C-alpha positions in Angstrom: -0.1 0.3 0.0 2.8 2.4 0.9 4.4 1.7 -2.6 1.0 2.4 -4.2 0.6 5.6 -2.6 4.1 6.5 -3.2 3.2 6.0 -7.0 0.4 7.9 -6.9 2.1 10.8 -5.3 4.9 10.7 -7.8 2.5 10.8 -10.5 0.7 13.7 -9.1 3.7 15.3 -8.4 5.1 15.1 -12.0 1.8 16.2 -13.2 1.9 19.4 -11.0 5.4 20.1 -12.2 4.4 20.4 -15.8 1.4 22.4 -14.8 3.7 24.3 -12.6 6.0 25.4 -15.4 3.2 26.3 -17.7 1.6 28.6 -15.0 4.8 30.0 -13.6 4.5 28.6 -10.4 6.1 30.5 -7.6 9.7 29.7 -6.5 11.1 30.1 -2.7 12.1 33.7 -1.8 12.6 35.8 1.0 10.9 39.0 2.4 11.9 42.5 1.6 12.3 43.1 5.3 11.2 46.7 6.3 9.9 47.3 2.8 6.9 44.8 3.8 5.5 43.6 7.0 2.3 42.1 8.4 1.0 45.5 9.6 -2.4 45.9 11.0 -4.8 47.9 8.7 -3.8 46.0 5.5 -5.4 43.6 3.4 -2.8 41.0 2.2 -3.3 38.7 -0.6 -1.5 36.4 -3.4 -0.8 38.6 -6.3 -2.5 37.2 -9.7 -1.4 39.9 -11.9 0.3 38.3 -15.1 3.9 38.5 -15.2 6.9 38.2 -13.1 5.2 39.4 -10.0 2.6 36.8 -10.0 2.2 34.6 -6.8 4.0 37.3 -4.6 2.5 38.3 -1.6 0.9 41.8 -1.8 -0.9 44.3 0.4 -3.2 47.1 0.0 -4.7 49.1 2.7 -8.0 47.8 4.3 -9.5 51.2 3.9 -8.6 51.7 0.2 -8.4 48.2 -1.2 -8.2 49.6 -4.9 -5.2 51.7 -4.2 -1.7 50.7 -5.6 -0.2 47.5 -4.0 2.9 46.8 -2.2 4.6 43.5 -2.9 6.9 41.5 -1.0 9.7 39.2 -2.2 8.1 36.0 -1.4 5.8 33.8 -3.6 3.2 31.4 -2.4 0.7 29.1 -4.1 -1.6 29.6 -0.8 -1.1 32.2 1.9 -2.7 33.6 5.0 -1.9 35.8 8.0 -3.0 36.8 11.3 -1.6 38.6 14.2 2.0 39.0 12.8 2.1 35.6 11.7 1.7 34.2 8.1 1.8 30.5 6.5 3.1 30.1 2.8 2.2 26.9 1.0 4.8 26.3 -1.6 6.3 23.9 -3.9 10.2 23.7 -4.6 11.0 22.7 -8.2 12.8 19.6 -8.8 12.6 16.0 -10.3 10.2 15.4 -7.7 8.6 18.9 -6.1 8.8 19.1 -2.5 5.7 21.0 -1.1 6.0 22.6 2.2 4.1 25.1 4.8 6.8 27.8 5.7 5.8 29.6 9.2 6.7 33.1 8.8 7.1 36.2 11.3 5.9 39.8 10.9 8.7 40.6 8.4 7.9 37.5 6.5 11.0 35.9 7.7 10.8 32.1 7.6 11.0 30.8 11.0 9.8 27.2 10.5 9.3 24.9 7.7 7.0 21.6 7.7 7.2 19.2 4.8 4.0 18.3 3.0 2.8 15.0 1.1 0.9 16.8 -1.8 -0.4 19.9 -3.7 -1.4 23.0 -1.9 -5.0 23.7 -1.2 -5.8 25.5 2.0 -4.1 27.5 4.5 -5.2 29.2 7.7 -3.8 31.1 10.8 -5.7 31.7 14.1 -6.7 35.1 15.0 -4.0 34.9 17.8 -1.5 33.9 15.3 -0.8 30.8 17.5 -2.6 27.7 15.3 -1.6 27.0 11.9 -3.3 24.8 9.7 -2.9 23.5 5.8 -4.6 21.1 3.4 -3.1 19.6 0.7 -4.3 17.1 -2.1 -2.6 13.8 -2.2 -4.8 12.2 -4.9 -6.6 14.4 -7.4 -6.7 18.3 -7.7 -10.1 19.2 -7.1 -13.0 19.3 -4.7 -15.7 19.2 -7.5 -15.8 15.6 -8.7 -15.1 13.8 -5.4 -12.4 11.8 -6.8 -9.7 13.4 -4.3 -7.8 12.5 -1.1 -6.6 15.2 1.2 -4.2 15.6 4.4 -4.6 18.1 6.8 -2.3 19.1 9.3 -2.1 21.6 12.3 0.8 23.2 14.3 0.7 24.8 17.4 3.6 27.5 17.3 3.6 28.0 20.9 4.1 24.2 22.2 5.7 23.1 18.8 3.2 20.3 18.5 2.6 19.3 15.0 -0.2 16.9 13.9 0.6 15.9 10.3 -2.9 14.3 9.7 -6.3 15.0 11.3 -7.4 11.6 10.2 -6.4 9.9 13.4 -8.8 12.1 15.4 -11.7 10.6 17.3 -14.7 11.2 15.3 -18.3 11.0 16.4 -20.4 11.0 13.4 -24.2 11.2 14.1 -23.8 10.4 17.9 -21.7 7.5 17.3 -17.8 6.7 17.1 -17.0 6.7 13.4 -13.9 4.8 11.9 -13.5 4.4 8.2 -10.2 4.1 5.8 -11.8 6.9 3.6 -12.1 9.8 6.3 -10.6 13.0 4.7 -10.4 16.3 6.4 -9.7 19.7 4.9 -10.5 23.4 5.5 -9.8 24.2 9.3 -11.0 27.3 11.1 -10.4 28.0 14.7 -11.9 29.5 17.4 -10.5 32.3 19.7 -9.4 30.1 22.3 -6.8 28.1 19.9 -8.6 24.7 20.7 -11.9 24.5 19.4 -11.8 24.2 15.5 -14.3 23.5 12.9 -13.5 21.7 9.6 -15.0 19.8 6.7 -14.8 15.9 6.8 -15.8 13.3 4.1 -16.7 9.8 4.5 -19.0 7.6 2.7 -19.6 9.7 -0.1 -20.7 12.5 2.1 -19.4 15.9 3.6 -20.0 17.2 7.0 -19.2 20.2 9.0 -17.3 19.0 12.1 -16.6 20.8 15.4 -13.4 19.5 17.1 -10.9 20.0 20.0 -7.1 20.2 19.2 -6.5 19.3 23.2 -9.0 16.6 23.7 -8.3 15.3 20.1 -11.9 14.8 19.4 -14.5 16.0 16.8 -18.1 15.5 16.2 -20.4 16.2 13.0 -22.8 19.2 13.1 -24.5 18.9 9.8 -24.1 17.5 6.2 -23.1 19.2 3.1 -20.7 22.1 4.4 -17.4 22.5 3.3 -14.3 25.0 3.8 -15.9 26.6 6.8 -14.7 30.2 8.1 -15.6 31.2 11.6 -16.6 35.1 12.3 -14.7 37.3 14.6 -17.4 37.0 17.3 -17.3 33.1 17.0 -21.3 33.0 16.3 -21.5 32.3 12.7 -19.6 30.3 10.0 -19.8 30.7 6.1 -19.0 27.9 4.2 -19.5 26.5 0.5 -22.6 24.4 0.1 -22.9 22.0 -3.0 -26.1 22.9 -4.9 -25.4 21.0 -8.0 -23.5 18.1 -9.6 -22.3 20.3 -12.6 -18.6 20.4 -12.1 -18.9 23.9 -13.6 -21.2 25.4 -11.1 -21.4 23.0 -8.1 -21.5 25.6 -4.9 -22.8 28.7 -3.4 -21.7 30.4 -0.3 -23.9 30.1 2.9 -23.8 31.6 6.5 -24.6 29.3 9.4 -25.8 30.6 12.9 -24.1 28.1 15.3 -26.6 28.7 18.0 -29.5 27.7 15.8 -27.8 26.0 13.1 -30.1 28.2 10.8 -28.6 28.9 7.4 -28.9 31.7 5.2 -27.6 31.8 1.5 -25.5 34.7 0.8 -26.1 37.1 -2.2 -23.0 35.7 -4.2 -24.5 34.0 -7.4 -21.5 32.3 -8.8 -19.8 29.3 -7.7 -17.1 29.8 -5.1 -14.5 27.1 -4.6 -12.6 28.9 -2.0 -12.5 29.0 2.0 -14.0 32.4 2.4 -12.2 35.0 5.0 -13.7 37.5 7.1 -13.2 41.0 6.0 -15.0 42.4 9.0 -17.7 41.5 11.6 -20.3 41.8 8.6 -18.4 40.8 5.6 -17.0 37.9 3.9 -14.4 37.7 0.9 -13.0 35.2 -1.3 -11.3 34.5 -4.4 -13.5 34.1 -7.4 -11.9 32.8 -10.8 -12.4 34.6 -14.4 -13.6 32.8 -17.3 -10.3 34.5 -19.1 -8.2 33.4 -16.5 -6.7 34.3 -13.1 -9.0 35.5 -10.2 -10.2 38.6 -8.2 -11.0 38.9 -4.7 -15.0 39.7 -4.3 -16.8 40.8 -0.8 -20.3 40.0 0.2 -22.4 40.6 3.3 -22.6 37.7 5.6 -26.2 38.3 6.7 -27.6 37.2 2.8 -28.0 41.0 1.7 -26.3 42.1 -1.4 -24.8 42.8 -4.0 -21.2 41.5 -4.0 -18.4 43.7 -4.9 -14.9 43.8 -6.4 -12.6 44.1 -3.7 -9.1 43.4 -5.3 -8.8 42.5 -8.9 -6.2 39.9 -9.8 -5.8 38.4 -6.3 -6.4 35.3 -4.2 -5.7 34.2 -0.7 -6.8 37.3 1.2 -6.4 37.9 4.9 -7.4 41.1 6.4 -5.0 42.3 9.1 -7.2 44.4 11.5 -10.9 45.1 10.8 -12.3 47.3 8.1 -15.3 49.6 9.1 -17.9 47.7 7.3 -19.5 46.8 3.9 
């Protein structure tokens, strides 16, 4: 089984290398020091403009997101930051590419690196900057058709505890302890106590929203058909993507979930969004939305179901709000 898994991963890695060359995937770099840091009041993101600067970490003021952007000498496939801590998922080129999560300080200096076994997919940092999570594809490279396998890990930067896979957690599904070789986790989001988390789990051909505890190493399902959750700053709501169609070109819509009542509200974004949304402020979520012509932009929409969505940052992906904007 280990040999088969290795062959599968090697095949994915080679395919990813070819695609990376075609798309000018990022190469490891170092931050520009004083010229760029994770200062509050900024919106940081992955620059998606064509050319040599593509995939660089960039920033604009939260209050003026259409102003000129500042870029760092650091490129990432996925990026997220909070409270002066960043995480950059990247792939180093080579005969067999090496994927890793780089933990970054306020000045984007790498302070730790964790080797990862697949293609970068999701990344998160808790609001305090303490907890880091990542998801990679280890088989397949899309959530849309269900033929994929993921590996999700968590790092506690304070204690150094690193969990390379959530698949060993004690999972309760519909009130019963669940054990199955097909369990996959992805899309972690942390609560303010740096222990409680929410994530997606897939098993038996279905997806579920789970609530878990990192210290107790337990998780339980809350509801079905909720992927890539993102917890609001007040901890009362989750925004997630919900599968509404089997059409691979248009499978998802964004919804908000009240964690007290478990009542869901559809958001006003009419397009399919394959992203783990992030909160711009207490009332607004943001997310990357691809363009038909290629590339992507970051959009924002109210989290209460009103609308309409608005373009927040063109030619961008992987947004993180450092501090709070005034509202939508």
